[in-house]
PDB file of N, CA, C and O in Angstrom:
ATOM      1  N   MET A   1      90.298  94.868  96.181  1.00  0.00           N
ATOM      2  CA  MET A   1      90.849  93.710  96.842  1.00  0.00           C
ATOM      3  C   MET A   1      90.712  93.919  98.344  1.00  0.00           C
ATOM      4  O   MET A   1      91.035  94.984  98.870  1.00  0.00           O
ATOM      5  N   THR A   2      90.236  92.901  99.012  1.00  0.00           N
ATOM      6  CA  THR A   2      90.108  92.986 100.464  1.00  0.00           C
ATOM      7  C   THR A   2      91.460  92.738 101.119  1.00  0.00           C
ATOM      8  O   THR A   2      92.399  92.260 100.482  1.00  0.00           O
ATOM      9  N   ASN A   3      91.541  93.071 102.396  1.00  0.00           N
ATOM     10  CA  ASN A   3      92.764  92.820 103.139  1.00  0.00           C
ATOM     11  C   ASN A   3      93.047  91.315 103.212  1.00  0.00           C
ATOM     12  O   ASN A   3      94.201  90.895 103.121  1.00  0.00           O
ATOM     13  N   ASP A   4      92.005  90.513 103.374  1.00  0.00           N
ATOM     14  CA  ASP A   4      92.186  89.056 103.422  1.00  0.00           C
ATOM     15  C   ASP A   4      92.706  88.521 102.089  1.00  0.00           C
ATOM     16  O   ASP A   4      93.543  87.620 102.068  1.00  0.00           O
ATOM     17  N   GLU A   5      92.218  89.068 100.987  1.00  0.00           N
ATOM     18  CA  GLU A   5      92.701  88.652  99.671  1.00  0.00           C
ATOM     19  C   GLU A   5      94.178  89.020  99.494  1.00  0.00           C
ATOM     20  O   GLU A   5      94.959  88.247  98.940  1.00  0.00           O
ATOM     21  N   PHE A   6      94.544  90.215  99.976  1.00  0.00           N
ATOM     22  CA  PHE A   6      95.953  90.603  99.903  1.00  0.00           C
ATOM     23  C   PHE A   6      96.794  89.673 100.764  1.00  0.00           C
ATOM     24  O   PHE A   6      97.869  89.241 100.347  1.00  0.00           O
ATOM     25  N   ALA A   7      96.311  89.362 101.961  1.00  0.00           N
ATOM     26  CA  ALA A   7      97.048  88.480 102.869  1.00  0.00           C
ATOM     27  C   ALA A   7      97.259  87.100 102.261  1.00  0.00           C
ATOM     28  O   ALA A   7      98.278  86.461 102.522  1.00  0.00           O
ATOM     29  N   ALA A   8      96.311  86.633 101.455  1.00  0.00           N
ATOM     30  CA  ALA A   8      96.407  85.307 100.845  1.00  0.00           C
ATOM     31  C   ALA A   8      97.243  85.297  99.564  1.00  0.00           C
ATOM     32  O   ALA A   8      97.597  84.226  99.071  1.00  0.00           O
ATOM     33  N   ALA A   9      97.560  86.458  99.025  1.00  0.00           N
ATOM     34  CA  ALA A   9      98.280  86.542  97.750  1.00  0.00           C
ATOM     35  C   ALA A   9      99.628  85.830  97.762  1.00  0.00           C
ATOM     36  O   ALA A   9      99.931  85.121  96.803  1.00  0.00           O
ATOM     37  N   PRO A  10     100.453  85.982  98.797  1.00  0.00           N
ATOM     38  CA  PRO A  10     101.737  85.273  98.760  1.00  0.00           C
ATOM     39  C   PRO A  10     101.581  83.756  98.618  1.00  0.00           C
ATOM     40  O   PRO A  10     102.340  83.119  97.888  1.00  0.00           O
ATOM     41  N   ALA A  11     100.612  83.188  99.304  1.00  0.00           N
ATOM     42  CA  ALA A  11     100.392  81.740  99.196  1.00  0.00           C
ATOM     43  C   ALA A  11      99.970  81.364  97.782  1.00  0.00           C
ATOM     44  O   ALA A  11     100.413  80.348  97.246  1.00  0.00           O
ATOM     45  N   ARG A  12      99.108  82.188  97.177  1.00  0.00           N
ATOM     46  CA  ARG A  12      98.687  81.915  95.797  1.00  0.00           C
ATOM     47  C   ARG A  12      99.866  81.982  94.837  1.00  0.00           C
ATOM     48  O   ARG A  12      99.913  81.247  93.850  1.00  0.00           O
ATOM     49  N   LEU A  13     100.816  82.863  95.127  1.00  0.00           N
ATOM     50  CA  LEU A  13     101.981  83.043  94.261  1.00  0.00           C
ATOM     51  C   LEU A  13     103.151  82.134  94.637  1.00  0.00           C
ATOM     52  O   LEU A  13     104.122  82.024  93.889  1.00  0.00           O
ATOM     53  N   GLY A  14     103.053  81.486  95.796  1.00  0.00           N
ATOM     54  CA  GLY A  14     104.130  80.607  96.244  1.00  0.00           C
ATOM     55  C   GLY A  14     105.367  81.372  96.706  1.00  0.00           C
ATOM     56  O   GLY A  14     106.490  80.894  96.544  1.00  0.00           O
ATOM     57  N   ILE A  15     105.165  82.565  97.281  1.00  0.00           N
ATOM     58  CA  ILE A  15     106.267  83.397  97.757  1.00  0.00           C
ATOM     59  C   ILE A  15     105.928  83.925  99.144  1.00  0.00           C
ATOM     60  O   ILE A  15     104.800  83.781  99.618  1.00  0.00           O
ATOM     61  N   SER A  16     106.913  84.534  99.786  1.00  0.00           N
ATOM     62  CA  SER A  16     106.676  85.138 101.099  1.00  0.00           C
ATOM     63  C   SER A  16     106.052  86.522 100.934  1.00  0.00           C
ATOM     64  O   SER A  16     106.067  87.099  99.846  1.00  0.00           O
ATOM     65  N   ARG A  17     105.508  87.037 102.021  1.00  0.00           N
ATOM     66  CA  ARG A  17     104.969  88.396 101.979  1.00  0.00           C
ATOM     67  C   ARG A  17     106.098  89.392 101.704  1.00  0.00           C
ATOM     68  O   ARG A  17     105.902  90.371 100.983  1.00  0.00           O
ATOM     69  N   ARG A  18     107.262  89.146 102.271  1.00  0.00           N
ATOM     70  CA  ARG A  18     108.414  90.023 102.026  1.00  0.00           C
ATOM     71  C   ARG A  18     108.738  90.068 100.535  1.00  0.00           C
ATOM     72  O   ARG A  18     108.991  91.139  99.982  1.00  0.00           O
ATOM     73  N   GLU A  19     108.729  88.899  99.882  1.00  0.00           N
ATOM     74  CA  GLU A  19     109.010  88.849  98.445  1.00  0.00           C
ATOM     75  C   GLU A  19     107.907  89.535  97.649  1.00  0.00           C
ATOM     76  O   GLU A  19     108.190  90.220  96.666  1.00  0.00           O
ATOM     77  N   LEU A  20     106.663  89.361  98.058  1.00  0.00           N
ATOM     78  CA  LEU A  20     105.568  90.058  97.383  1.00  0.00           C
ATOM     79  C   LEU A  20     105.775  91.563  97.468  1.00  0.00           C
ATOM     80  O   LEU A  20     105.627  92.270  96.472  1.00  0.00           O
ATOM     81  N   CYS A  21     106.114  92.050  98.642  1.00  0.00           N
ATOM     82  CA  CYS A  21     106.355  93.487  98.810  1.00  0.00           C
ATOM     83  C   CYS A  21     107.514  93.951  97.930  1.00  0.00           C
ATOM     84  O   CYS A  21     107.456  95.026  97.333  1.00  0.00           O
ATOM     85  N   ARG A  22     108.550  93.148  97.855  1.00  0.00           N
ATOM     86  CA  ARG A  22     109.687  93.508  97.005  1.00  0.00           C
ATOM     87  C   ARG A  22     109.249  93.621  95.555  1.00  0.00           C
ATOM     88  O   ARG A  22     109.597  94.581  94.867  1.00  0.00           O
ATOM     89  N   ARG A  23     108.481  92.636  95.090  1.00  0.00           N
ATOM     90  CA  ARG A  23     108.017  92.650  93.703  1.00  0.00           C
ATOM     91  C   ARG A  23     107.056  93.804  93.423  1.00  0.00           C
ATOM     92  O   ARG A  23     107.026  94.339  92.315  1.00  0.00           O
ATOM     93  N   LEU A  24     106.282  94.179  94.421  1.00  0.00           N
ATOM     94  CA  LEU A  24     105.347  95.294  94.260  1.00  0.00           C
ATOM     95  C   LEU A  24     106.025  96.649  94.481  1.00  0.00           C
ATOM     96  O   LEU A  24     105.443  97.703  94.221  1.00  0.00           O
ATOM     97  N   GLU A  25     107.263  96.596  94.965  1.00  0.00           N
ATOM     98  CA  GLU A  25     108.016  97.809  95.290  1.00  0.00           C
ATOM     99  C   GLU A  25     107.293  98.664  96.327  1.00  0.00           C
ATOM    100  O   GLU A  25     107.179  99.883  96.198  1.00  0.00           O
ATOM    101  N   ILE A  26     106.805  97.966  97.370  1.00  0.00           N
ATOM    102  CA  ILE A  26     106.221  98.634  98.530  1.00  0.00           C
ATOM    103  C   ILE A  26     107.000  98.186  99.751  1.00  0.00           C
ATOM    104  O   ILE A  26     107.671  97.155  99.722  1.00  0.00           O
ATOM    105  N   SER A  27     106.914  98.953 100.818  1.00  0.00           N
ATOM    106  CA  SER A  27     107.632  98.580 102.036  1.00  0.00           C
ATOM    107  C   SER A  27     106.962  97.372 102.688  1.00  0.00           C
ATOM    108  O   SER A  27     105.767  97.134 102.517  1.00  0.00           O
ATOM    109  N   LYS A  28     107.762  96.620 103.434  1.00  0.00           N
ATOM    110  CA  LYS A  28     107.218  95.486 104.188  1.00  0.00           C
ATOM    111  C   LYS A  28     106.184  95.992 105.188  1.00  0.00           C
ATOM    112  O   LYS A  28     105.185  95.321 105.448  1.00  0.00           O
ATOM    113  N   ARG A  29     106.424  97.161 105.739  1.00  0.00           N
ATOM    114  CA  ARG A  29     105.489  97.750 106.702  1.00  0.00           C
ATOM    115  C   ARG A  29     104.125  98.008 106.061  1.00  0.00           C
ATOM    116  O   ARG A  29     103.090  97.736 106.670  1.00  0.00           O
ATOM    117  N   SER A  30     104.122  98.530 104.834  1.00  0.00           N
ATOM    118  CA  SER A  30     102.847  98.751 104.129  1.00  0.00           C
ATOM    119  C   SER A  30     102.169  97.427 103.837  1.00  0.00           C
ATOM    120  O   SER A  30     100.961  97.288 104.027  1.00  0.00           O
ATOM    121  N   GLY A  31     102.949  96.443 103.373  1.00  0.00           N
ATOM    122  CA  GLY A  31     102.385  95.124 103.095  1.00  0.00           C
ATOM    123  C   GLY A  31     101.763  94.499 104.327  1.00  0.00           C
ATOM    124  O   GLY A  31     100.694  93.894 104.254  1.00  0.00           O
ATOM    125  N   ASP A  32     102.435  94.648 105.459  1.00  0.00           N
ATOM    126  CA  ASP A  32     101.884  94.133 106.714  1.00  0.00           C
ATOM    127  C   ASP A  32     100.586  94.856 107.072  1.00  0.00           C
ATOM    128  O   ASP A  32      99.624  94.229 107.517  1.00  0.00           O
ATOM    129  N   ALA A  33     100.563  96.172 106.878  1.00  0.00           N
ATOM    130  CA  ALA A  33      99.359  96.947 107.200  1.00  0.00           C
ATOM    131  C   ALA A  33      98.187  96.492 106.337  1.00  0.00           C
ATOM    132  O   ALA A  33      97.068  96.366 106.834  1.00  0.00           O
ATOM    133  N   TYR A  34      98.429  96.246 105.053  1.00  0.00           N
ATOM    134  CA  TYR A  34      97.350  95.782 104.173  1.00  0.00           C
ATOM    135  C   TYR A  34      96.894  94.381 104.582  1.00  0.00           C
ATOM    136  O   TYR A  34      95.696  94.112 104.663  1.00  0.00           O
ATOM    137  N   ALA A  35      97.854  93.492 104.838  1.00  0.00           N
ATOM    138  CA  ALA A  35      97.519  92.102 105.166  1.00  0.00           C
ATOM    139  C   ALA A  35      96.799  91.975 106.501  1.00  0.00           C
ATOM    140  O   ALA A  35      95.951  91.099 106.672  1.00  0.00           O
ATOM    141  N   LEU A  36      97.133  92.843 107.440  1.00  0.00           N
ATOM    142  CA  LEU A  36      96.548  92.760 108.779  1.00  0.00           C
ATOM    143  C   LEU A  36      95.315  93.641 108.946  1.00  0.00           C
ATOM    144  O   LEU A  36      94.748  93.711 110.036  1.00  0.00           O
ATOM    145  N   GLY A  37      94.899  94.310 107.883  1.00  0.00           N
ATOM    146  CA  GLY A  37      93.691  95.122 107.936  1.00  0.00           C
ATOM    147  C   GLY A  37      93.871  96.470 108.598  1.00  0.00           C
ATOM    148  O   GLY A  37      92.885  97.114 108.955  1.00  0.00           O
ATOM    149  N   ARG A  38      95.107  96.914 108.772  1.00  0.00           N
ATOM    150  CA  ARG A  38      95.350  98.218 109.391  1.00  0.00           C
ATOM    151  C   ARG A  38      95.202  99.367 108.408  1.00  0.00           C
ATOM    152  O   ARG A  38      95.067 100.523 108.808  1.00  0.00           O
ATOM    153  N   ALA A  39      95.229  99.039 107.106  1.00  0.00           N
ATOM    154  CA  ALA A  39      95.074 100.052 106.061  1.00  0.00           C
ATOM    155  C   ALA A  39      94.384  99.386 104.876  1.00  0.00           C
ATOM    156  O   ALA A  39      94.604  98.201 104.629  1.00  0.00           O
ATOM    157  N   PRO A  40      93.566 100.113 104.148  1.00  0.00           N
ATOM    158  CA  PRO A  40      92.939  99.534 102.959  1.00  0.00           C
ATOM    159  C   PRO A  40      93.988  99.294 101.870  1.00  0.00           C
ATOM    160  O   PRO A  40      94.980 100.018 101.780  1.00  0.00           O
ATOM    161  N   VAL A  41      93.757  98.282 101.056  1.00  0.00           N
ATOM    162  CA  VAL A  41      94.670  97.976  99.953  1.00  0.00           C
ATOM    163  C   VAL A  41      94.395  98.976  98.831  1.00  0.00           C
ATOM    164  O   VAL A  41      93.288  99.011  98.295  1.00  0.00           O
ATOM    165  N   PRO A  42      95.394  99.792  98.470  1.00  0.00           N
ATOM    166  CA  PRO A  42      95.182 100.749  97.380  1.00  0.00           C
ATOM    167  C   PRO A  42      94.877 100.022  96.064  1.00  0.00           C
ATOM    168  O   PRO A  42      95.369  98.922  95.818  1.00  0.00           O
ATOM    169  N   ARG A  43      94.070 100.651  95.243  1.00  0.00           N
ATOM    170  CA  ARG A  43      93.684 100.045  93.968  1.00  0.00           C
ATOM    171  C   ARG A  43      94.899  99.678  93.125  1.00  0.00           C
ATOM    172  O   ARG A  43      94.927  98.611  92.512  1.00  0.00           O
ATOM    173  N   VAL A  44      95.900 100.549  93.087  1.00  0.00           N
ATOM    174  CA  VAL A  44      97.086 100.280  92.268  1.00  0.00           C
ATOM    175  C   VAL A  44      97.830  99.041  92.777  1.00  0.00           C
ATOM    176  O   VAL A  44      98.375  98.276  91.982  1.00  0.00           O
ATOM    177  N   VAL A  45      97.854  98.843  94.089  1.00  0.00           N
ATOM    178  CA  VAL A  45      98.487  97.650  94.655  1.00  0.00           C
ATOM    179  C   VAL A  45      97.672  96.410  94.303  1.00  0.00           C
ATOM    180  O   VAL A  45      98.239  95.384  93.927  1.00  0.00           O
ATOM    181  N   ALA A  46      96.363  96.495  94.421  1.00  0.00           N
ATOM    182  CA  ALA A  46      95.498  95.363  94.072  1.00  0.00           C
ATOM    183  C   ALA A  46      95.685  94.980  92.606  1.00  0.00           C
ATOM    184  O   ALA A  46      95.769  93.796  92.280  1.00  0.00           O
ATOM    185  N   LEU A  47      95.749  95.967  91.728  1.00  0.00           N
ATOM    186  CA  LEU A  47      95.946  95.675  90.297  1.00  0.00           C
ATOM    187  C   LEU A  47      97.311  95.056  90.047  1.00  0.00           C
ATOM    188  O   LEU A  47      97.442  94.167  89.205  1.00  0.00           O
ATOM    189  N   ALA A  48      98.323  95.513  90.766  1.00  0.00           N
ATOM    190  CA  ALA A  48      99.659  94.941  90.612  1.00  0.00           C
ATOM    191  C   ALA A  48      99.692  93.493  91.094  1.00  0.00           C
ATOM    192  O   ALA A  48     100.341  92.652  90.474  1.00  0.00           O
ATOM    193  N   VAL A  49      99.003  93.196  92.185  1.00  0.00           N
ATOM    194  CA  VAL A  49      98.919  91.812  92.666  1.00  0.00           C
ATOM    195  C   VAL A  49      98.256  90.933  91.604  1.00  0.00           C
ATOM    196  O   VAL A  49      98.743  89.844  91.300  1.00  0.00           O
ATOM    197  N   LEU A  50      97.155  91.407  91.047  1.00  0.00           N
ATOM    198  CA  LEU A  50      96.471  90.637  90.003  1.00  0.00           C
ATOM    199  C   LEU A  50      97.375  90.426  88.793  1.00  0.00           C
ATOM    200  O   LEU A  50      97.362  89.353  88.190  1.00  0.00           O
ATOM    201  N   ALA A  51      98.156  91.436  88.436  1.00  0.00           N
ATOM    202  CA  ALA A  51      99.091  91.297  87.322  1.00  0.00           C
ATOM    203  C   ALA A  51     100.133  90.216  87.626  1.00  0.00           C
ATOM    204  O   ALA A  51     100.443  89.392  86.766  1.00  0.00           O
ATOM    205  N   LEU A  52     100.670  90.221  88.848  1.00  0.00           N
ATOM    206  CA  LEU A  52     101.630  89.189  89.240  1.00  0.00           C
ATOM    207  C   LEU A  52     101.003  87.802  89.160  1.00  0.00           C
ATOM    208  O   LEU A  52     101.634  86.851  88.698  1.00  0.00           O
ATOM    209  N   GLU A  53      99.762  87.696  89.612  1.00  0.00           N
ATOM    210  CA  GLU A  53      99.077  86.399  89.590  1.00  0.00           C
ATOM    211  C   GLU A  53      98.856  85.899  88.170  1.00  0.00           C
ATOM    212  O   GLU A  53      98.659  84.703  87.955  1.00  0.00           O
ATOM    213  N   HIS A  54      98.887  86.804  87.204  1.00  0.00           N
ATOM    214  CA  HIS A  54      98.726  86.423  85.801  1.00  0.00           C
ATOM    215  C   HIS A  54     100.054  86.388  85.057  1.00  0.00           C
ATOM    216  O   HIS A  54     100.090  86.343  83.828  1.00  0.00           O
ATOM    217  N   GLY A  55     101.153  86.410  85.826  1.00  0.00           N
ATOM    218  CA  GLY A  55     102.471  86.238  85.232  1.00  0.00           C
ATOM    219  C   GLY A  55     103.098  87.474  84.628  1.00  0.00           C
ATOM    220  O   GLY A  55     104.085  87.370  83.899  1.00  0.00           O
ATOM    221  N   LEU A  56     102.547  88.643  84.914  1.00  0.00           N
ATOM    222  CA  LEU A  56     103.108  89.877  84.365  1.00  0.00           C
ATOM    223  C   LEU A  56     104.132  90.468  85.322  1.00  0.00           C
ATOM    224  O   LEU A  56     103.981  90.363  86.539  1.00  0.00           O
ATOM    225  N   ASP A  57     105.173  91.087  84.778  1.00  0.00           N
ATOM    226  CA  ASP A  57     106.188  91.756  85.575  1.00  0.00           C
ATOM    227  C   ASP A  57     105.707  93.172  85.863  1.00  0.00           C
ATOM    228  O   ASP A  57     105.431  93.933  84.935  1.00  0.00           O
ATOM    229  N   VAL A  58     105.605  93.530  87.128  1.00  0.00           N
ATOM    230  CA  VAL A  58     105.100  94.856  87.481  1.00  0.00           C
ATOM    231  C   VAL A  58     106.191  95.777  87.998  1.00  0.00           C
ATOM    232  O   VAL A  58     105.919  96.934  88.316  1.00  0.00           O
ATOM    233  N   GLY A  59     107.422  95.285  88.087  1.00  0.00           N
ATOM    234  CA  GLY A  59     108.514  96.078  88.642  1.00  0.00           C
ATOM    235  C   GLY A  59     108.929  97.225  87.738  1.00  0.00           C
ATOM    236  O   GLY A  59     108.798  97.166  86.516  1.00  0.00           O
ATOM    237  N   MET A  60     109.429  98.261  88.375  1.00  0.00           N
ATOM    238  CA  MET A  60     109.902  99.433  87.643  1.00  0.00           C
ATOM    239  C   MET A  60     111.403  99.343  87.381  1.00  0.00           C
ATOM    240  O   MET A  60     111.962 100.215  86.715  1.00  0.00           O
ATOM    241  N   GLU A  61     112.063  98.308  87.891  1.00  0.00           N
ATOM    242  CA  GLU A  61     113.516  98.207  87.777  1.00  0.00           C
ATOM    243  C   GLU A  61     113.983  98.249  86.330  1.00  0.00           C
ATOM    244  O   GLU A  61     114.938  98.957  86.010  1.00  0.00           O
ATOM    245  N   LYS A  62     113.334  97.514  85.467  1.00  0.00           N
ATOM    246  CA  LYS A  62     113.722  97.482  84.056  1.00  0.00           C
ATOM    247  C   LYS A  62     113.532  98.849  83.414  1.00  0.00           C
ATOM    248  O   LYS A  62     114.391  99.310  82.661  1.00  0.00           O
ATOM    249  N   ASN A  63     112.415  99.495  83.708  1.00  0.00           N
ATOM    250  CA  ASN A  63     112.133 100.803  83.142  1.00  0.00           C
ATOM    251  C   ASN A  63     113.119 101.852  83.627  1.00  0.00           C
ATOM    252  O   ASN A  63     113.529 102.722  82.859  1.00  0.00           O
ATOM    253  N   ALA A  64     113.500 101.776  84.883  1.00  0.00           N
ATOM    254  CA  ALA A  64     114.421 102.767  85.450  1.00  0.00           C
ATOM    255  C   ALA A  64     115.789 102.655  84.796  1.00  0.00           C
ATOM    256  O   ALA A  64     116.441 103.672  84.558  1.00  0.00           O
ATOM    257  N   LYS A  65     116.235 101.438  84.503  1.00  0.00           N
ATOM    258  CA  LYS A  65     117.542 101.244  83.889  1.00  0.00           C
ATOM    259  C   LYS A  65     117.579 101.813  82.479  1.00  0.00           C
ATOM    260  O   LYS A  65     118.608 102.321  82.031  1.00  0.00           O
ATOM    261  N   GLY A  66     116.457 101.725  81.788  1.00  0.00           N
ATOM    262  CA  GLY A  66     116.417 102.201  80.407  1.00  0.00           C
ATOM    263  C   GLY A  66     116.055 103.664  80.268  1.00  0.00           C
ATOM    264  O   GLY A  66     116.075 104.208  79.164  1.00  0.00           O
ATOM    265  N   ALA A  67     115.725 104.305  81.376  1.00  0.00           N
ATOM    266  CA  ALA A  67     115.296 105.711  81.301  1.00  0.00           C
ATOM    267  C   ALA A  67     116.491 106.616  81.037  1.00  0.00           C
ATOM    268  O   ALA A  67     117.617 106.342  81.453  1.00  0.00           O
ATOM    269  N   ALA A  68     116.204 107.698  80.333  1.00  0.00           N
ATOM    270  CA  ALA A  68     117.275 108.650  80.011  1.00  0.00           C
ATOM    271  C   ALA A  68     117.552 109.577  81.174  1.00  0.00           C
ATOM    272  O   ALA A  68     118.422 110.442  81.079  1.00  0.00           O
TER     273      ALA A  68
END
């Protein structure tokens, strides 16, 4: 995923960049760096964005609550 594609993801999802970062469980600072081209978008982040765009829940919150 390119930085421009990451930057456009919130609009495609109808959410803010802050909300996208929350859903991806990354810092707003990292999200800004990816969107502004200051850092490459990691593959795992790109895959998580694609999962969100296809309606999948990528958060670890549910898993953490159920963990022993």
